C-alpha positions in Angstrom: 0.0 0.0 0.0 1.5 3.3 -1.1 0.2 6.8 -0.6 1.5 10.2 -1.7 3.5 11.8 1.1 3.1 15.5 1.9 4.8 15.6 5.3 8.5 15.0 4.3 9.4 18.5 5.4 8.7 17.5 9.0 11.0 14.5 9.0 14.6 14.7 10.1 15.5 11.0 10.1 18.4 10.2 12.3 18.4 13.6 14.0 18.1 13.9 17.7 15.5 16.5 17.2 12.0 15.1 17.2 9.8 16.3 14.3 6.8 16.0 16.6 8.0 18.8 18.8 8.5 21.6 16.2 7.0 24.8 17.5 5.9 22.9 20.6 2.8 21.6 18.7 1.7 18.0 18.6 1.9 17.6 14.8 0.2 14.5 13.5 3.1 12.2 12.9 1.9 8.6 12.3 -0.4 7.2 9.6 -3.2 7.1 12.1 -4.3 10.7 11.5 -2.3 11.7 8.5 -3.3 10.0 5.2 -0.3 11.6 3.5 2.1 9.3 5.3 3.6 6.8 2.8 4.0 3.2 4.0 4.0 -0.4 2.8 2.9 -3.5 4.6 5.6 -6.2 4.6 4.9 -9.9 4.4 6.5 -10.6 7.9 5.1 -9.3 11.2 8.5 -7.8 12.2 11.1 -5.4 10.9 14.8 -5.0 11.8 16.1 -1.4 12.5 19.9 -0.7 12.8 21.9 2.4 13.7 24.7 3.5 16.0 25.8 -0.1 16.9 22.2 -0.9 18.0 19.8 -3.4 16.4 16.1 -3.5 17.3 13.5 -5.9 15.9 10.0 -4.3 16.0 7.3 -6.9 16.0 3.5 -7.1 16.1 1.6 -9.2 18.7 1.8 -12.3 16.5 3.9 -15.3 17.3 7.3 -15.7 15.5 9.7 -18.5 15.6 12.6 -18.1 13.2 16.3 -17.2 13.2 15.5 -13.5 13.9 13.0 -14.0 16.7 13.2 -17.5 18.0 10.3 -18.4 20.3 8.6 -15.0 20.3 5.2 -15.5 21.9 1.9 -14.2 20.6 0.5 -11.2 22.6 3.8 -9.3 22.9 4.4 -6.4 20.6 7.1 -3.6 20.4 10.8 -4.4 20.6 11.1 -8.1 20.3 14.8 -8.1 20.4 17.3 -5.3 21.4 21.0 -5.9 21.0 24.2 -3.7 21.0 27.6 -4.2 19.4 29.0 -4.4 23.0 26.4 -7.1 23.9 24.7 -9.2 21.2 22.4 -11.0 23.6 18.8 -9.7 23.8 18.1 -7.2 26.6 14.5 -8.4 26.8 13.1 -11.8 27.7 13.2 -13.5 24.3 9.7 -14.8 24.3 8.3 -11.4 25.4 9.3 -7.9 24.4 10.3 -4.4 25.4 8.1 -1.3 25.1 5.2 -3.8 24.9 1.8 -2.2 24.5 0.1 -3.9 27.4 -3.1 -2.4 28.8 -6.0 -0.2 27.9 -8.1 0.4 31.0 -10.6 2.6 32.9 -9.9 1.5 36.4 -12.7 -1.0 36.4 -12.5 -4.8 36.7 -12.8 -6.4 33.3 -12.4 -9.8 31.6 -8.7 -10.5 31.1 -9.0 -10.3 27.3 -10.3 -6.7 27.8 -7.7 -5.7 30.2 -5.1 -7.0 27.7 -6.7 -5.7 24.6 -3.5 -4.4 23.0 -2.1 -8.0 23.3 -5.2 -9.6 21.7 -6.5 -7.3 19.0 -4.8 -7.7 15.6 -2.0 -5.3 14.6 -0.7 -4.3 11.1 3.0 -3.6 10.6 3.6 -0.5 8.4 7.1 0.1 7.0 7.8 3.9 6.6 11.5 3.6 5.7 14.6 1.7 6.8 14.6 3.1 10.3 10.9 3.7 10.9 8.1 1.3 11.4 4.5 1.5 12.8 2.2 -0.9 14.6 -1.4 0.0 13.7 -4.4 -1.3 15.7 -7.9 -0.7 14.5 -10.5 0.4 17.2 -10.2 -2.2 19.9 -13.1 -4.6 20.4 -14.3 -3.4 23.8 -12.9 0.2 24.4 -12.9 1.3 20.7 -9.5 2.9 21.0 -7.8 3.2 17.6 -4.0 3.5 17.9 -0.7 3.6 16.0 2.7 3.2 17.5 5.7 4.5 15.6 9.2 3.3 16.3 12.0 5.4 14.8 15.7 4.7 15.2 17.9 7.8 15.4 21.5 8.0 14.3 22.9 7.2 17.8 20.7 4.0 18.0 18.1 5.6 20.3 14.5 4.5 19.6 11.8 7.2 19.5 8.4 5.7 20.2 5.3 7.8 19.4 1.8 6.7 20.3 -1.1 8.4 18.6 -4.6 7.2 19.5 -8.2 8.2 18.9 -11.1 7.1 21.1 -14.0 6.1 18.8 -16.6 5.3 21.4 -17.6 6.5 24.9 -16.7 3.4 26.7 -14.4 4.5 29.6 -16.5 4.4 32.8 -14.6 7.1 34.8 -14.0 9.5 31.9 -10.3 8.9 31.5 -8.2 6.5 29.4 -5.3 4.5 31.1 -2.5 3.1 28.9 0.4 0.9 30.0 3.6 -0.3 28.5 5.9 -3.0 29.8 9.6 -3.8 29.1 10.5 -7.3 30.3 14.2 -7.4 31.2 16.1 -10.8 30.9 17.9 -11.8 34.1 19.6 -8.5 35.1 22.0 -8.5 38.1 19.8 -5.9 39.7 16.0 -5.7 39.5 15.9 -2.0 40.4 15.6 1.2 38.5 17.2 4.6 39.1 15.8 8.1 38.8 16.3 11.6 40.3 13.8 13.0 42.8 12.8 13.1 46.4 11.4 10.8 49.1 9.0 12.8 51.4 9.1 14.2 53.9 12.7 15.0 52.9 12.9 17.7 50.2 16.5 16.8 49.4 16.8 15.9 45.7 19.2 13.2 44.4 19.4 9.8 42.8 16.8 7.3 44.0 17.0 3.6 43.7 13.5 2.4 43.0 13.0 -0.9 44.8 9.6 -2.7 44.9 9.2 -5.6 47.3 6.7 -7.6 45.3 4.6 -7.3 42.2 2.0 -4.6 42.7 3.5 -3.2 45.9 5.0 0.3 45.9 5.1 -0.1 42.1 4.4 3.3 40.6 6.4 6.6 41.0 4.7 9.9 40.1 6.2 13.3 39.3 6.6 16.1 41.8 3.9 18.1 40.1 1.5 15.3 39.4 -1.4 15.7 41.7 -3.9 13.9 39.5 -6.2 11.3 41.1 -8.0 8.8 38.9 -11.0 7.0 40.4 -10.9 3.2 40.2 -12.5 0.2 41.7 -11.1 -1.2 44.9 -10.8 -4.6 43.3 -9.2 -3.4 40.1 -6.9 -6.3 39.2 -4.0 -4.5 37.6 -2.2 -3.9 40.9 0.8 -2.2 39.3 -1.3 0.8 38.1 -2.4 2.6 41.2 -0.1 1.2 43.9 2.2 4.2 44.5 5.6 4.3 46.0 6.9 6.9 48.5 9.1 8.5 45.9 8.5 11.4 43.6 10.6 11.9 40.4 11.8 15.4 39.4 11.9 14.8 35.6 10.3 11.9 33.7 13.3 9.7 32.8 15.0 6.7 34.4 17.4 3.8 33.8 18.1 0.3 34.8 21.3 -1.8 34.3 21.6 -5.3 32.9 24.9 -7.1 32.1 26.8 -3.8 32.2 24.4 -2.2 29.8 21.9 0.6 30.6 18.4 0.8 29.3 17.4 4.5 29.6 13.8 5.7 29.1 13.1 9.4 28.6 9.6 10.9 28.3 8.1 14.3 27.4 7.2 16.3 30.6 4.0 17.5 28.9 2.8 13.9 28.7 2.8 13.4 32.5 3.8 9.8 32.4 4.1 7.7 35.5 7.1 5.3 36.1 6.2 1.7 37.1 8.2 -1.3 38.0 7.8 -5.0 39.0 10.5 -7.3 40.3 8.9 -10.3 38.5 6.7 -9.1 35.7 8.6 -11.3 33.2 9.0 -14.2 35.5 11.4 -15.0 38.3 14.5 -12.8 37.9 13.0 -10.9 35.0 11.8 -7.5 36.2 9.4 -5.2 34.2 10.6 -1.6 33.8 7.3 0.1 32.7 5.5 3.4 32.3 1.9 4.7 32.1 0.1 7.4 30.3 -3.4 8.8 31.2 -5.8 10.8 29.1 -8.2 12.6 31.4 -11.5 14.0 30.1 -11.0 12.4 26.7 -13.2 13.4 23.7 -14.4 11.0 21.1 -12.6 11.5 17.8 -9.8 13.6 19.2 -6.2 12.5 18.6 -3.9 12.1 21.6 -0.1 11.6 21.6 2.7 10.5 23.8 6.4 10.5 22.9 9.3 8.7 24.6 12.9 7.6 23.8 14.7 4.4 24.7 18.5 4.5 24.7 20.6 1.3 25.1 24.3 1.9 25.9 27.2 0.5 28.0 26.9 1.5 31.6 29.8 3.3 33.4 28.3 5.6 36.0 25.2 7.7 36.7 27.1 10.7 35.5 27.8 9.1 32.2 24.1 8.1 31.9 23.2 11.8 32.5 25.5 12.8 29.6 24.1 10.2 27.3 20.5 11.2 28.1 21.1 15.0 28.0 20.5 15.6 24.2 17.4 13.4 24.3 16.0 15.1 27.4 16.5 18.4 25.7 14.8 17.3 22.5 11.8 16.1 24.5 11.4 19.3 26.4 13.2 18.8 29.7 14.2 21.9 31.5 11.3 23.9 30.2 8.8 25.3 32.8 
């Protein structure tokens, strides 16, 4: 499928500057809401992206079992394999994925197939170019949320992930949309994550080591300025979502370390994401390093957008991680008030 492209002027492929942030506006970027975006649909449910010594395999939620993605299970989309010239082994649990589109929810108990709609509803893989691919999902069966996830690899090997979604039906009971992504890390030496912030009542800022004692306990970290409360049922079964820790992060970014490699996740401050973790989300010894995005007071037919970047690099020190993350944080609007 080919369409005439009229948005080339907005694309700076390989640059560290995100096209979606030009002028501070949320320009329609993906094929979801821009019919001018040119794409093709490959025969396989995955595509390999390479740059800066990093290789990422972007996959739909279909099962795959070949030399590229051996044993990849159905239900897991996103980055099926992430490797680096310094470490060829997969960062993520091989049968699962990283940046996996996991949940659509409204804080109410639902059937498991509904709670995991992104895993179960069909996806279409759309190739934009050699470094950019999209995962499109038609309006989901229960909630009616149409979505498109774009994965673009920049020159330094960072992956910029952009979600655009449009609610097509008024199905969310409490008037907000909750979305959740999970990255299942394969057997790291430490299950923990690291971010900068405070732990009340102390107001002293510094590096915090995020430790959660069990799945769904002290699992979610919110920003210093995030005072939003989202109503939800007491028996809402996704325990990671609303179980807050005692910490507050200053800026929305964090990292974890696995086999001397750092996985850094950087988010736009304007998206007000929440950082979530589980010590066993991917099985024993396989933590989940996650994040959440909420859309309050959504409107039917309106397009919403969230942008993040994942950087995979050798780990030396927290100071080195700050230097690596700095241009990406700047590109995504950190430091602006």
